[in-house]
C-alpha positions, 0 to 999 in steps of 0.5 A: 500499499502506498503510504505518505511522507508529509510532515505536520506543521513544526512552525509556531504559526496558528491558523486565522479562523473564528473557531482558533481564536476561541481555542485560544481565548478558552486556553488562555482563561483556564490557563490564567485562572489556574483550572488548567496547568497546560493544554493544547488542542488541535482540530481538522476539517475537509483534510485541512488542519483549522485549529493549532492552539497551545497555552501554559506550562509544561511544569507543575513546579520549577522553571515553567517550561512553557508549553509549545505545540511539540510537547509530548503530555501523557495522554492515558487511554487515548493511547487506546484508539492510537492502537485500535488505528494501527490494528486497522491498518495491519489488517488492512494489510493482512497481518492480522484479522479481527475475526481471527482467534489470539490462540492462532498467533499466540496458543498459549493464550488458548488455556482455560477456555479462551481458545475463542476469543478474537482479536476483534473481542479483545479489541472491543473489550468483550474477551471478559479478561478486564481484572487484575491482581489486587495488589498489583505495583507498577513494577509488575504492570510493566513486566509484560512478559509476566502479565502476559504469562499470567493473562494466558492462564486466566479463565475468562469473566464472562462468556467471551463475546456475549458482553463487554467490561473496560478492559483498562490495563489488560486491553494493552497488556493482550495486545503487545503480545498478540503484536508481538505474536503476530508479526514479531515486531514491538507495539511501538515499532509497529506504530512509528513504522507502519502508523506515525511516520508514514503521518509524518508523526514519528516522536509525537504518537507514541505509547512509550518515551524514549530517552532521547524524547525525555526533555519534550515530556510534560510533567503531570499534576493532580487538579481534582482527578484523584479526588474523583476517584476516591469518591467511587465506592471501593467494590465497584468492578472498576478497581478489579480494572484497575487496582489501586497501585496502579491507578490513572494518576499523575503521580504514576505518569511521571514515573520514568520506569512507566515512561518507557513501558510500552503499553498500548492502553497509553499514549504519550502524545501532541494534541496535533498528532492526535487530531492528524492521526484521527482526520485520516480515519475520518477521510477513510484511510486517505489523508494528504491525497494519499491512503494508508487503509482501506474505507471498508476496514475504517468502517469496520473497526469504527462500527459498534460491534458490542453495546449495552453496559459496561461490566466495569464501568457500569454505565452504557456504552458502545465500542467498536474495534477500538474505538469508543463509538457515538454519543455512548458513555456517561460524559459523551464528547462524541457526536452522533456517528463518530468515533475515538477514545478518551483517557483520564484527567481530561484528555480526549480525541475523535473523528467525525466522518460526516463532516471530516472533522477531527478535534483532539485535547490533551493537558498535564493537570488531571481533571474531571472531565469537561473541558474537552467537550466544550472545546469540541462544541465552542470549535464546532460552533464556530465552523457552523458544524452541528453539535448534537 
């Protein structure tokens, strides 16, 4: 398949339109008030960038490095959408198949009644493997070989494919091993070669932070996210999927060993990169005149395959093969017909194929959701797009 050698805009020149000006005003407001620390927001429409704004600090103390358009920001589960896009490219190339049993690539996974679990069920959080040990530590979480062996020996928690429940960390642990077994390459190598570099995003769309990019990464701070998790009842299923020792909190994001870990459940990226990736998908797999994957595969990946009440998060939802679909969920930011993925602390990105529109916001103060929906609505309004 033809690949692209186009690159993202590397200058600090920003678009000049009503949506850009509104985004800049909102970012100036929330960073000046201290509600946010550092924020990036980007949007594309009709295959062109229409918003590219940033404001605030990459530090939470000390020198206060200014956020720039190339600052890398931990985006948590926005990385699941990146992984889903990567898998779609590999499916289109015949390197993976959504309906293929995982055990075809990873024979040991077929133990304990898991021989029929498919790649698509893993991507759709329907494999019944959401739980992790209650005493899990960050050190154990990032020992991917040991965690893969642990998951391979586990029976599913429900009949695979009959229900879905958010696989907070196991989504990444399972995909990392599936990709390695199916291709002989690591998830980060595949991401760079098959998706990021062809889009000109080699150092901007990451599952982990290589040492040479350390200076570009923003530090994270808590802005009420930890308190939100603390208010949840201790027996909710979410804490089975994300045990207390590995909750998505600022202190975990700032750990050097965690940043080095290649977990496709997690992402470190720029808003500019995420919006460009979703612009590719909003265009049916084509951007800048170059096709990276077929329109049919994009449609398959982004159509709801599993829906109902999420057994982990407790609310209604719909999942495609790795993407949150439509306006499902407790706090939807995506329009009907859209798809994407949100992350802990208020990060989010999505594509709206009906308008060839894409949007991304990343930030380094972890807060309850709200800013992403506000920015998306204001930008869409300024561009003359429906917001409901």
